[in-house]
N, C-alpha and C positions, 0 to 999 in steps of 0.2 A: 380521822385519826391524825394526831399531831405529827409534824414532820420528824420531830425528835424520835418518836417511837418507830417510825417507818425505817429509820436507818440504824437503830440500835444494834441489830444483829450484824451489821457490817462495820461497826466502829471498833477501833483498837485491834484490828486484824493485821498481821504482818503481810499477808498476800491477799490479792483480790480473789473473790469467789470465782469458780470456773463455770458459771452458768453459760457464758458466752466467750468465745475465743476469736480474736481477729485473724483474718487471712490476708486482707489487702486494705490499704489506706489510699484514698485519693484526697490529697491535701492541697487546698488553694489558700494562699496567704497574700494579703494586701497591706503592706506597711505604709503608714502615712508619716512622712518625715517632718511635716509641719506641726502636726498635733502630737507626734511621738506616740502614736497608737497603732494598732493593727486590727484588721478584721479577717475572718477566715471561714471556710467551710471544710468540714471533713466528712467524707463518705467512707464508711468502714464496712467491708464485706465480712460478715460474721458467720460463725457456726454456733448455733444454739445447741448446747449439749443436753439440756434437759428442760422440760416444761417449766417456765418461770414467769413471774410477773415483774421481775426486776432485771435491769441491766446495770451493772456496777463497773465503773471505770475510774481512771484518775483524772483530776482537773484541779488546777490551783490558780487563783487570781485571774480567772477568766469569767466573762459575763456570757452566760448561755442565753442566746436570743431565740432560738427556735430549734426543735428537734423532732424527728419522727423515725419510725422503723417500718420497712416494707419487706414482705416476703411473698411467697406464692399464694398466701391466704388474703393478702390485702395490705392496707396501710394502717399503722397503729401510731397514735399520738399519745405520749405519756400524760397521765392525769396529774402527775406531780413530778417536778424536777427539783431534787434536793442536792444542794452543794454543801459539803462539810469541809471547811477550810482546815480544821484541826487534823483530820485524817486524810485530807487531800483527795477526797473521792467525790464523784458525781453519781448519784443514784437516780435512775429513771424508773418511775413507777407506772405500771400499766394496769388498767382495770381488767383487761382480758389477758389471759395467759398466752405467752408466745411459745409456739410449739417448737420442738427440736427440728434442726435442719438449717438451711442457708437463708440469709437475709441481709439487708443493707440498712445500716444505721446512718442517718444524716444529722449533723449538728452544725448549726451556724453560731458563731461566737465572736467575741472581740476581746481585746486586752490592751495592756500598756507596754510599749517598748521601754522596759525598765532600765535603770542605771546601775543595777547590781551585778552585772557581768554573769548572769545566769538566765536560763530559759531563752526567750527571744528578746534581745536587748539592743540598746543603741549605744554607740560610742561616736566620738567626733574625729574628724580629720580636717586638714586645712587644704582648701583648693584655691591656689593663688594667695590672697590675703584673707579669704573668707573661711570661717569655721563652719563646717557642715556636719550633718548627722549621717551615719551609716548604720546598718543593722546586721547583726550576726547572732549565732546561736551557740549555746553551751548547755548540752542536755545531760551529760554525765554528772552525777549518777541518776538523779530522779527529777530532772527539770524539763523533760519534754512536755510534761503535763502543764507547764506554765505557758506553752505555746499553742497546744491543741489538746482537746480531750482524747485520751488514749489509754491503752493497757500498758502502763509504763513499768514493765518488768522485763528483765533480759530474756526470760524463757519464752515470752509471748511474741515470737518473731512473726513478721508479716512482710509482704512486699509493699513498696511505697511508690506512688506516682505523684510527684510534687509539681505544682503550678504556682508561679509567682507573678503578680502584677505590680510593676515597679516603675519609677521614672525612667524614661527612655534613654537618658544619658548615662545611666548607671549599669554596672555589670551585675548580673544575677547568677549565683552559683548554687549548686546543690550536689547531692551525692553522685548523680548520673549525668551523662552528657545531655545537651539541649536537643530535644526532638523537633521543636517547632517554636516559632516566635511570631507574635502578631503585634503590629504597631497601631496604637489608637491615640493620635495626638501626642500629648506629652507623656503618655504612659505606654508601656508595652507589657504584654502577657507572654511569659516564657514557660513553655511546657517541657518538662524533663522526661527522659525515658523512665520506664518502670524499673525499679531496682530488684535485685534478688532479695530473698527474705532476709531481714535483719531486725535487730532489737531497736526499740524506740530511742535509746540513748545515743545511737549512732546516726540518727537522721540529722542533717545539717543544712543550713541556709546561710548565705552571705550576700549582702547587697551593698555595693559601694563603688567608688571610683578607683580603678586599678590600672597599673601597667601589667603586661603579661609577657612571659617568655615560656617556651615549651621545648620538650625533647621527646624522644621515643625510645622504648626498650627494643632489644633485638627481636622481640616477638610482636612488636607493633603497639604496645600499650602507650597511649599518649600521656605524658607527664607534664602538667602545666604548673607554673608558679605565678601567683598574683601578689602584688605588693603595691605600696604607695607609689604614686606617679613620680618618676625620676629616680627610682631606687632599684630598677630591675637588674642592674649590674651586680648589686649586692646579693641577689638571689641565685647567682650562677652556681655557687658552691653547693647549696642545699639541693638544687635541682639535679646536679651531677650525682650527688650522694643518693638521692631518691631513686634515680634510674638504676644505678649500680646495685642498690639494696634490693630493689624489686627482682633483679636478675639473680642475685645470690639466693634470696629466699625461695624463688621458684625452683631452683635447682636443689636446695637443701631439703625442702618439704616435699619435693616431687609432685607438687600441685601448682598449676598456673594461677597467677593473680586473677581473680574471678570477675573483675569489672573491666570495661573497655578503656577507662581513663582513671588517672589519679591526679588530683589537684592539691597543691600546697598553697595556702593563702595566709598572708600576714594581716592581722587586723590591729587597729590602733590601741585597743584595750582588751585584755584577756586575762582571766584569773590564774590560769595554769601556764605551763610552758608551751604546751601544745595538746591537741585533742585529736584522736585517731579516727574521727568519723569516716565511715566507709566511703572511699573515693574522694573525700574532701577533708584533708587534714588542716585544721585551723591552728595557727601559731600566734603567740605574741611576737611582735616584730623582732625583738632582740634575740630570739631563739631561731630565727629563720634567715636574717640578713647579716652578711659578713662584709665588713668594710676593710679593704686592704690596708688603709692607713690607720684607722681608728679602732680596729678590733684587735684585741690581744690574742696570742696563741691559744689561750684557754678558751676563747670564744669559738675558734675554729673547731676545737675538740668538742665543745658543748653542742654546736650545731650538728656535727657528725653523729654524735651519740643520740641526740634527741630525734633526728630524722630517721636514723636506723631503728630506733625504738618505735616510733609511730608507724613506720612502714611495716614492721614486724607484726603489729596489731592487726593488719589487714588479714592475716592468717590466724594468729593467736589472739582471739578476742572477737574479731568481726566475722570471719568464716566459721570458726569454732568458738562459741560463746559460752561463758560460765552460765550454769543453770540458775544461780542466785548469787547475790553479792557476797555470800559466805565464801565463795570461790574466786573472789576478785584477784587473788594472788596468781591464779592461773593466767590471767591477762598480764598483770603488771610485773610479777616476778620473772616470767619467761621473756617478756619484751625487754626487760632490763638486762637480763643475762645475755640474750642473743644480740642485743645492740652492741655489746662489747665484742662479741665474736665477729660481727660484720666490720666494726671499726678496726679490729686487728687485721682483717683481710685487706681493708682499704689502705691502712697506714701501719704496716708491721713495724716500722721504725719507731712508732710511738710507745711500744712496749705496754700497750693499754691494759693487759691482764694484770700487770703489777698495780696499776692504778685502781683496778677493780677492788683491791683490798681496802680502799677508802670507802667503797660501798659496803663491804662486809663489816668494817669497823662501825659504820653507822647503824647497821642492823644489830650488831652485838650490843651497842650502847642502849638502844631502845629496848631490846628484849631482855636486858638484865634488870628490868624494873618489875616490881610485883604487879603494877597496874598495866603491864603490857597485855597483849592478847595473842591467842594462837594465830598462826598463818590462816587457818580456816576459822573464822570468827562468826558466831551466830549474829545475824542482823534481825532485830525485832521491830525496829522503827526505821522506815525507809530514809528519813531525814538524817539518821545517825550514820549512814554508810559513808558520808563524806569524811568521817574521822579515820577510816581505815585506809585511806590513801596515804600511807605513812611508811616509816622505815621497816616495819615488819612485812607488809605486803610487797614492797619494792626490794629493799636491800636484803632483808633476811630471806625473802622468797627466792631472789636471784642467787644468793649465796648457797642456799640449800640445794638448788638446782646444780650449781657448779660442783658442789661436793658429790652429788649423785653422778654427775657426768664423769668426774674424775675417777670414781669407783667403778663405773660400768665400762668406761672407755668411750672415746669419741665416736667410733664407727657404730657400736651398738646403740648409743644414745641417739645419733642422727637417724638411724633406721627406725627406732621406736617412735620418735617424734613425727616422722613422715607417715608411719602407719596410723598414728593417732589422728593426724590432720585428715587423712583420707577417710578414715572410719567415721569421724564426727563432723565432716564438713557440712555446712548449712544446718547444723544441729546445735544443741546445748550439751555441755558436759560438766561432770563433777570431778573433783580431785581423784576420787577412786577410779574413775574411768581411765585417767592417765596412768595411774599406778598399775592397773590391770594390763594395759598395753605394754608398759615397760617390763612387767614381770614376764609376760608371754614371749616377748622378743628376746630378752636377756637371759631367761631361765633362772633369774635371781628372784627371791621373794621380796620384791621392791615394796609391795603393799604393806607387808609386815615391817620391813626395815624403816619405812618412812612414816609410819603411823604417828609416832610421838613427835616427829619433827614438824608436822603440820597441825596436829590436833591438840598438842599441849603447848602451854605458854612456856617460854624460856628455852634454855639450852644448858649443856653440862660444862662444868669445869673438871678437867682431868688432873687429879693429883698424882704426881710421879715421884717414886722413891726407888733408890737403888740399894740393894742389900746383897752383897757377895754375888755379883753378876746376875742377880735376879731383879728385873724391873717390875715394880709393883704399881698397878694402876687402880685408881678408885674414882668413880664419878659421882657428882652430886649437882644439883641445880645451882647455877651461879646467879647470885643476886647482889646488886650493888648495896642494898640495904644491910648486907651482912647476915641476914637470917639464914639459918641452915635448914634447907628443905630437901627432902629426898626427891630424887628424880632419876629416871632411867631411860636412856636412849640407846639405840643400836648405833654405835659410833665407829666409823671407819678410821682406825688409828693408823697413822703412818709415822715412822721414825727413822732417823739415821744416827749412826754412832761414829763420831770422829771423822766422818767423811761421807759425802753424798754417794760414794760407791758402795757403802755398807748400809743398806736400807732393808727394812722389813715392814710388813703391814699385817693387820688382822682386824677383825670386828670385835669390839668390846660390847658384848651383848648383855652383860650382867653389871651389877654395881661395882664389881672389882675384877681384876684379872692380873695374871703374872706372865712374864716372858723371860725365858732364859737367854741371855745374850753372851754366854761364855765364848761361843765360837767367834762372834764378831769382835769381842774384846781381845781374843787371842791374836786376831789379825792386827789389831792396833799395837799390841805388845811386840809382835814380830817387826812391824814397821819401825817402832822406836828402838828396839834392841839392835836393828841392823846398822844403826849409827852409833858408834862408840862414844860420841860426845854427849849423847842423851843420858839423862838421869831418870830416876824413878819418878820424880815429881813431873817430869815432862810427860811421862806415860799417863799419869793421872790427869794432867792438864789436857791431853789430847782425847781423853775419854769424855768428851762433851756429847751430850745426847739432846737432839732436837726432835721433839714430838710435834706432829702436824706439819709435815714437810711441805714447804711451798705455801703454807697457810691455806690449803684447799678445804679444810674442814671447818664447820661452823661450831667451834667450841674454844674454850680457853684452856690453858695449861698452867698449872701451879707446881713448880719444881721444888723439891727439898733444897735446903740452903747450899749444900756442896755442889749439886747439879746446877743451881742458879749461878754460882760463882764461876764455874767452868764455862757456862754459856756466855757469861759477860766477857770473859777473856777471849772466847771464840769470836765474839762480835768485834772486840778491840783488835784482834789479829786478822780480821777480814777473812775468816774461814767460811762465813755463811753467805747464802744468797740474799739479795736485798729483801725478797719477800719474807724470809725467815727473820732477818733483822727487824723488819717492820713488826712481825708478829710478837717477838719478844718484848719490844717496847710497848706495843698496844696492850698486851696482856699485863705487863708490869704496871701500867697506868691504871688499868681496871682493878687489879688486885689491891692497889694502894687506895683507890677510892672506896673499895669495899672494906677497908681496914684489915685486909688479910696480910698486907705488907706495909712497912713503914714508909713515910715520905722520904726519910733519909736514904733508904735502899733505892727508891725510885730516882732520886736526884743523882745517886752514884751510878745507876744504870744509864741515865741520860748522858753522863759525862763521857762514856765510851763512844758516843756518837758525834764527837767534836769534829772529826775529819770526814764526815759523810758529805757526798755530793749527789747521792741518788734522790730523785725527786720525791718518791713516795715516802722514803724514810724521813727526809728533812721536813716534808709537809706534815707528817705525823708528829715529829718532834716539836714543831711549832704549835700544833694543837695541844700537845701535852703541856707545853709552857703556859699557854692561856688557861688551861684547865686548873693547873696548880695555882696560878695567880688569882683566880676567882675565889679560892678559899683562903689564900694566904692573907688577903686584906683583912680578914677577921681572925684568922688563926695565929698569925705571926706578924702583926702590923708593923712592928719595929724593924722587921727584916725584909719588908717588901722591896725597898729600893735596892738592897744588895741582891735579892733574888732576881730582880730585873737585870742587874749587871751580870749575874751568872748566866742567865738565859741569853743575853746579848753575846757573851763570850762563846757560847755554844754555836752561835750562828755566824760568827765573824769569819770563820774559815771559808764557808760557802759564799758569804757575801764578798769577800776579797777575791775569791777565784772567779766569780761571775761578773762583778762590777755592775755599773749602771747601764752600760750600753751594750746592745746586742751585737753579736759577731755574725757576719755573713756566713750562711750555711751551717750554723751551729745546731746542735741536737735540740729537738723539740722539747725534751724534758728539761734541758738547761734554760730554755726560754721561759717555761712555766715556773721553774724554781726561782729564777731571778726576781720575778714579780712578787712571789710570796715571801722571799727572804727579806727584801728591802721593805716591803709592807710591814712585816713583823718587827723589824728594827725601828721603823717609825712609830709603830704602836707601843713598843717598849720604851719609847722616848730616848732612843740613842741619839745623843747630841749631834754627832758628826753627820749621821744620816738625815736628821731633821734639817740641819743647816743646808746640806746639799739639795734636799728636796725643795726647800723654800726658794733656793736660788733658781732652780730649774723651773719652778712654778711661775716665778716672776717673768722669766723668759717666755714661757708659754702664753702668759697674758698679753704679751706684746707681739707674739708670733704664734698663731694657732697651729701652724704646720711645722713648728720646730722639731728637729730630729733629736734634740737634747732631752726631750721628755716623751719617750715612746708610749704607745698604748699599753705596753706591758708594765711600765713603771709609774704611770700617772696616778693610779690608785694610792700608791705609797706617798706621792706628793700631796694628794688631797687629804690623806690622813694626817700628814705632818702639818698641813695648814690648820686643820681642825684641832689637833692636839695643842697647837700654839694659841688657840682661841680660848683664853680663860680671862674672865673679868671684862675685857673689851671684846667687841664683836666684829672687828675688821676682817678677820679670817672667814667667819661665817658669811659676812656680807659679800666679800669678794668671790667666794666659791659659789654661793647661791646666785649671785649676779651672772657668773660664768654659766651656771646651769640654765638660767632663763634666756641667755643670749645665744646659746648654741642650738642648732637644729640637728646636730649629729646625735642620733639615737644612742649609740654606744657610749658617748660621752656623758649624756644625761643619766643613763643607768649607773655608770661608774661613780659619778658624783653623789648620787643618792645612797649608794652603798657606804659612803664615807662620812656623810654630813652629820651623823649623830655620834661621831667618834670623839667628840671633845671631852676633855677631862673635867670640864666645868658643868655640873648638873643643870645650871640655869640655861646654858646654851642648848643642852640636850632637850630640856623642856620646851624651849622655843621651837626647836626642830620638830618635836612630837606634835606640837600644836598645828604645824603645817599640814599634818595628816587629816585634820578636821576642816581644812579649807579646800579650796579648789586649786591650790598651787601645785599639788602633786597628784598625778593620776591614781585612781584607786588601785589599779593593778600593780603599782610600783611600791605600795606600802611595805611589801616583804623586804625590799632592798633596805629601806630605812630602818625597819625594826631589827633586821639581822645585824646592823652595824652599830647598835647602841654600845657605848663605851662601858668598860668595867665600872667606872666611877658613876655612870648615869643609871645604874640598875634600879636603885631604890626610888629615884625620881620617876622612872618609867612606870614602876608598879603603882605609885601614888597617882600618877597621871591617868593610868588605866582605870582605876577605881573612880576617880573624880569625873571621868568622861564616859563611863560605860554606856549610859543611855544614848549619848550622842553617837558613839561608835556603833552600837547596835542598830540605831536608826539609819546610819549612813552605809553600813557594810552588810546588814542583813544577817541571815543565818547560813551563808554559803562558805565556800572554801576560804575566802579572804578573812572571815571572822576568826577562824581557828588560829591564824598567824598571830593575832593579838594575844592569845593565850600562850601558845607554845614559845613565842619569841620574847615575851616580856615577863610572865609570871616566874619562870625559873631563875631570874636574875638576882633574887635575894637569897640569903643564906641561913636564916635562923628558923627554928621551930615556931617561935612567936609570930614571925611574919607569915609562915605557912598557915598557922591557926587563923590569923586575921584575914587572909585571902579566902580561906575555906568558909569563914563566917560571912564574908561579904557576898560570895556567890551562892550561898545556901538558898537565898530567896530570889536568885537571878539566873537559875539554871536554864539551859537551852540545849535541846537534843544535839545540836551541832558542836557543842564544846565539852560535853560531859567527860569523855575519855581524856581529851587533851588537858583538861583542868586537873583531873586526878593524877595524870602522869607528871604534870608540871609541879604539883604540890609534893609528890613523892621525890622529885629531883631536889627540891629545896631541903627536904628532911635528910636525904642522903648526904648532901653537902654539910648540913648541920652536924651530923654524926662524924663525918670526916674531920671537920674543924676541931671537935672535941678530942678526937684521937691525936691529931697533930699537936695540939696544945700540950699533950703528955710527953712529947719528944723534946726533952729539955736540952739536949745537946745539938738540936737542929740549927740554931743561930750560928754556933761555932762552925758546924759543917758547911753552912752556906758561905761563911767567910773564907774557909779553906778552898772551896770549889771555885769561888770567884777569882781567887788569886792564881789558879792554874792556867797554863797556856796550852 
């Protein structure tokens, strides 16, 4: 029988057949750093569930050298070994049927230590003056199969006993502590303890040269940190956070951390920020190491949140694991939400829950697209799962959790999560399992309430109208495309009227609802009438109504005109909390993009935020400025320079209050804001800012440790250097020369984020070409792509198409490839360009980019529609002139 026909019944299947289920793996890996290959043997203790002539498991890019199966009946050698690279499966065909019961499958194999930052791969580090190879793993989502043949599905948990044979001068790490070590000349064999049961994507191995520091929790868990030689001092912050986070989670979940140790290791190249492998969290260096002099305050915050996130996974994801990738959000949404909770405990002065709104805003943006997906998304092709590590799984998932927590209350929510973890520890769970526990503990119908939030795409916009003291609510699905689509969610509505002391809440369970606010309005009237100097218009002005108090709900609000005007005055008079000011601006921007409100109304709304100093508000204001500029260049080209001047005027108050230089003991949020505001002014080509930035940059070139250009403001200086690089290349040359000459990791990352910000498309093209060379590490492409200037967008799209085959060859089909789509394609603005991109990729589709491509094309079409709408606002240029002249 032909091999093709042997495996036909197993091809095109979402999941592996359940003929055999793994119980234990004994895995021995031998990396060869000279040839950049590895060999290995895996022994898998199996349970055969039914009589079969086939064993089917996952394998990809491995050479199968020898295999056999033994059980109580004897030894069986397969008559055929069929590898199907397309479906990533290995089919072992036996002449005799294997009977149900226990047995051991042995496979000897070999593979290549690849350069694509997935599976078992190599990256380089410098030892003295010599560049050397190290090896590490990244298996999530479906790349354990690139390292060893296995049942590579999250529900197929097993225990793992890992053995590594490596050069004797290197450190070998895995999920568990070392049990034994044997030296044999220049090699050593390291035997690790057997792990608890876990999913294949959580198995991890790292082999390299490291410095090491460690600490212990109060319960004796050893927490180790491994990093490049000479950098251990930079690991102290993350180590301290990990120890404290372990203790917080142990108490919160009422379940102890289940392993004897937890290691954090920084590797020189890593595609994500970090990966939560059981007992061995692997990081890219910049998300683990904090440098007192060269790291900005934002980096300290980033390291805290990332570490809290990965440690949370040791319970939510590793101990209790999603049953299938459809439920990925159970891992990522919860780890994101709870990382903010821990950060707030560790640094209450950061007011981090206000910053969480930036996460919510990201989720709202993504989920306002027709091409978005539900939180629970069906995964039919294993390779496509990489695409749902996105703003829906992380930001929307975490925001929905926050909304539910706010509705149920902290105590009930904590008790429910603790019950859930205890009930499903060492097992797999679905979203429904969590809802059932929450329903049981809270007494609320959580499963019914949350059904549409996780199983439906999108979220509601709540239309609010006031008629004679009756508030009328109507919900529909919010889409940036402007299409009107029915949708119904059970929405926890909160609102306040004229004061945070006058609040009410209810569940909007139907498409519309009504609330009588007569009693609350009467209180406002009494307050106003008690002051004889007040007039009737004051009473009306005080009758502001804010829906979605504190922005705890995952929905948008569209107020009728009179309510919108009153809210705008409430913002101007500083009656509202920063979180609510943020929400009004964020909703206003989204409604404008959807052409539900005019750009004129958005610009006038932005004007009342001139005197803001709150970090999240000004940060969002800056984002809205960029968002408007992206379409203004095509919608109102003659007004772009004046629009920039208006946006500069909005930011000058905060810029003048903060200045360039930090103040000893100043508030953390002020430190964050200083960097963002000066960076925005440099990006908007504010002449005074650019001159000062260039002056300080020249001082930096002469004195690398100058205090005149702190870590917090260097990015602004680098942007100013690149914005001045038009026509001639001296700015690019000096900045890239600085990049190559510094060995400070934080500095290198910062420069890469700015190097494509030139207004000259030719300079942007030159920078993009560096991504196809060896000048910039593969893992760092995301920094460069995220910093492409407004003027370089069309050049970047053309470059992407011209070089697609080279990009595909260099970056493969993993996580890095998706960045080329999501960070480049949406940078153009017309339907014609969208059509051209669609046609280009029609014959170049790849499972790793399908969803990202569709989403990116939709973003272009949304901007094209918005541009046409703005072109109809004939009075807009005059309004921009007026706003620019205001102080």
